[in-house]
C-alpha positions in Angstrom: -199.3 11.6 -1.3 -202.3 10.8 -0.5 -203.2 12.7 -4.1 -201.2 10.1 -6.0 -202.3 6.9 -4.1 -206.3 8.1 -5.0 -205.3 8.7 -9.0 -203.8 5.1 -8.9 -206.5 3.7 -6.9 -209.4 5.4 -9.2 -207.1 4.5 -12.6 -207.5 1.1 -11.7 -211.2 1.3 -10.8 -212.5 2.9 -14.1 -210.3 0.8 -16.8 -211.8 -1.9 -15.0 -215.7 -0.7 -15.0 -216.0 1.8 -17.6 -215.1 2.2 -21.5 -212.5 4.3 -22.7 -213.7 5.3 -26.5 -212.0 6.9 -29.2 -213.6 10.2 -29.5 -213.1 13.0 -32.5 -211.9 16.2 -31.4 -212.2 19.1 -33.6 -209.3 21.2 -34.3 -211.7 24.3 -35.5 -213.0 25.2 -31.9 -216.4 25.4 -31.5 -216.1 28.5 -29.4 -215.2 32.3 -31.1 -213.8 35.3 -30.0 -215.9 37.4 -27.4 -217.8 34.7 -26.1 -219.1 35.4 -22.6 -221.1 32.6 -20.4 -222.5 34.3 -16.6 -223.6 31.8 -14.1 -225.5 32.9 -10.7 -224.4 30.5 -7.8 -226.8 29.1 -5.7 -226.6 27.1 -2.1 -228.9 24.5 -1.4 -231.1 25.3 -4.1 -232.5 28.3 -2.0 -230.0 31.5 -1.5 -228.2 33.3 -4.3 -224.8 33.5 -3.2 -222.2 34.7 -5.9 -221.6 34.7 -9.6 -218.8 33.2 -12.3 -218.2 34.4 -15.9 -216.0 32.6 -18.4 -215.0 34.4 -21.4 -212.8 34.0 -24.6 -210.6 36.4 -26.5 -208.0 36.4 -28.8 -204.4 37.1 -27.8 -200.8 36.9 -28.7 -198.9 35.2 -26.7 -194.6 35.2 -27.6 -195.4 36.2 -31.3 -198.2 33.7 -31.8 -202.2 34.2 -31.5 -203.8 31.9 -28.6 -206.9 32.1 -27.0 -206.9 33.6 -23.5 -209.9 32.3 -21.3 -211.0 33.8 -17.9 -213.0 31.7 -15.6 -214.1 33.8 -12.2 -216.0 33.2 -9.5 -217.1 35.7 -6.4 -219.0 35.7 -3.9 -222.2 38.3 -4.0 -224.7 39.9 -1.3 -224.7 38.4 2.0 -223.0 35.6 1.9 -219.8 37.8 0.5 -219.8 39.9 3.8 -219.3 36.9 5.7 -216.8 34.7 3.5 -215.3 36.6 0.8 -214.1 34.6 -2.4 -212.5 35.8 -5.6 -210.9 33.5 -7.8 -209.6 34.1 -11.3 -208.4 30.8 -13.0 -206.6 31.8 -16.7 -206.0 29.7 -19.7 -204.0 30.9 -22.7 -204.5 28.1 -25.1 -203.2 26.8 -28.5 -206.6 27.6 -31.4 -206.3 23.8 -33.1 -205.0 21.4 -30.4 -206.5 23.2 -27.1 -203.2 22.7 -25.5 -202.1 24.9 -23.1 -199.1 27.2 -23.7 -199.6 29.3 -19.8 -201.6 28.6 -17.0 -202.5 31.1 -14.1 -204.6 30.8 -11.1 -205.6 33.3 -8.5 -207.6 32.2 -5.4 -208.6 34.8 -2.5 -210.9 33.0 -0.2 -211.7 34.6 3.0 -208.0 35.1 4.6 -206.6 31.9 2.1 -204.2 33.9 -0.8 -202.8 31.6 -3.7 -200.9 32.7 -6.9 -199.1 30.7 -9.3 -198.0 30.8 -13.0 -197.8 27.3 -15.4 -195.9 27.8 -18.1 -196.2 24.8 -20.6 -193.7 22.6 -22.6 -196.2 20.7 -24.9 -193.2 19.4 -27.2 -190.8 18.5 -24.1 -193.6 17.4 -22.0 -192.4 19.5 -18.9 -194.4 22.7 -17.2 -192.4 25.6 -15.4 -194.6 26.1 -12.1 -193.6 29.5 -10.1 -193.9 27.7 -7.1 -193.1 23.9 -7.7 -190.3 25.0 -10.5 -190.3 22.5 -13.4 -192.1 19.2 -13.3 -192.2 16.2 -15.7 -196.0 15.8 -17.5 -197.4 13.5 -19.8 -198.2 14.4 -23.5 -201.4 17.2 -23.8 -201.7 18.1 -20.3 -204.0 20.9 -19.8 -204.8 23.0 -17.0 -208.4 23.3 -15.3 -209.5 26.5 -17.1 -208.7 24.8 -20.7 -210.2 21.6 -19.8 -214.0 23.0 -20.3 -213.0 24.2 -24.0 -211.3 21.1 -24.6 -214.1 18.9 -24.0 -216.4 21.1 -26.2 -214.5 20.2 -29.3 -215.1 16.3 -28.7 -218.2 14.7 -30.7 -219.4 14.1 -27.7 -222.9 12.2 -29.8 -221.0 9.2 -29.8 -220.4 8.8 -26.0 -222.8 5.7 -24.6 -222.9 6.0 -21.0 -220.5 5.4 -18.8 -217.7 6.0 -21.6 -214.9 7.8 -19.9 -213.0 10.6 -21.2 -209.3 10.2 -19.5 -207.3 13.7 -19.3 -203.9 15.0 -17.7 -204.2 18.1 -15.9 -201.8 20.3 -14.1 -203.5 21.6 -11.2 -202.7 22.9 -7.7 -198.9 22.4 -7.7 -199.5 18.7 -8.8 -200.0 16.3 -12.1 -203.7 15.3 -11.4 -205.1 12.8 -13.7 -208.6 13.4 -14.6 -211.8 11.8 -15.6 -215.2 12.6 -16.7 -217.5 10.1 -16.7 -220.6 10.4 -19.4 -224.0 10.0 -17.9 -226.2 10.1 -20.8 -228.7 12.8 -22.5 -230.7 14.9 -19.9 -233.3 17.1 -20.1 -232.9 20.0 -17.2 -234.7 23.1 -16.0 -233.3 25.9 -14.6 -233.8 29.7 -14.2 -232.9 30.6 -17.8 -235.2 27.9 -19.6 -235.2 24.6 -20.3 -232.4 22.5 -22.1 -231.4 19.0 -23.5 -228.0 18.1 -22.2 -225.0 16.2 -22.0 -224.4 14.5 -18.5 -221.3 14.2 -17.6 -219.8 13.3 -14.1 -216.3 14.5 -13.4 -214.5 12.0 -10.5 -213.4 13.8 -7.5 -210.9 13.5 -4.8 -212.8 12.6 -1.7 -211.6 14.5 1.3 -211.4 18.0 2.1 -214.4 19.6 0.2 -215.7 16.6 -1.4 -217.6 13.3 0.5 -217.7 11.2 -2.4 -215.6 10.8 -6.0 -219.0 11.8 -7.7 -220.0 14.6 -5.8 -219.7 17.0 -9.0 -222.1 16.9 -11.8 -222.1 19.1 -15.3 -224.5 19.5 -17.9 -223.1 20.9 -21.4 -225.7 21.8 -24.1 -226.7 19.3 -26.6 -225.7 21.3 -29.5 -223.1 22.5 -31.4 -221.7 25.2 -28.8 -221.5 22.1 -26.1 -221.4 25.2 -23.1 -221.8 24.5 -20.0 -225.7 24.9 -18.8 -225.4 24.1 -15.3 -222.3 22.6 -12.4 -223.5 21.2 -9.3 -221.3 20.3 -6.2 -222.2 18.5 -3.3 -219.3 19.4 -0.8 -219.4 18.9 3.4 -221.2 22.1 4.0 -223.9 21.2 1.7 -225.0 21.5 -2.3 -224.1 24.0 -4.7 -225.1 24.9 -8.0 -223.9 27.3 -11.1 -227.0 28.0 -13.8 -226.8 29.6 -16.7 -228.4 33.1 -16.6 -226.5 34.7 -20.0 -224.3 34.2 -23.1 -222.7 36.3 -25.7 -221.1 35.5 -28.8 -222.1 32.1 -29.2 -220.9 30.5 -32.6 -223.9 28.5 -33.1 -227.7 28.8 -32.6 -228.2 27.7 -28.8 -230.6 25.0 -30.3 -230.7 22.8 -27.0 -233.2 25.6 -25.2 -236.3 24.4 -25.9 -238.1 26.7 -23.7 
């Protein structure tokens, strides 16, 4: 109930305060079979305590070709001894529309376990979850893993500062409207180099993890790939940052890297 109230209030504020542009979507993916992105997780800018990986591969699902994307995050080193985390998000989505047919969420954080598989019926606008049964959803509903790839297929160059991209997602046993606010171009420096980026602030729900609705920032490369370069989380326990350390099988040259 709290989530639904937050979403209603947020929708009102955003639609009053920000502009929602018409952004062109590319039916041709900007990523290819075999793309792999590897990130290192830093805590409070000092402690290295984890690794994340995003992969995209072509496969078959129910007799047709789809992209199978997997987002994994795990703790490493001393932090892994203190509090072990191994989270996996998977999405099977259409190569043309980027809309998911299936999503898997497998969470292991300390003693907490969560597993769910969700099948999407995009034509009849519903999902079937192992945990929650059949749920009606809006047209073009995404899962969290497919969101990253969907945004990369948008023409980000035409956006103006404070434009928002509204997306509908099914996440955590519930429908969750997801808004990404464009904050302009920015050049950032991380361990692997210096990059020209598009900067976005996804609107998150304050509460158990985040203190404010703008406590998350994502930088995408300002080139044809539009890969995530860095992701920052400001949470009650401190600041976490995932920085790109390795990339493989990109479709285009990474011209956003300038040093």
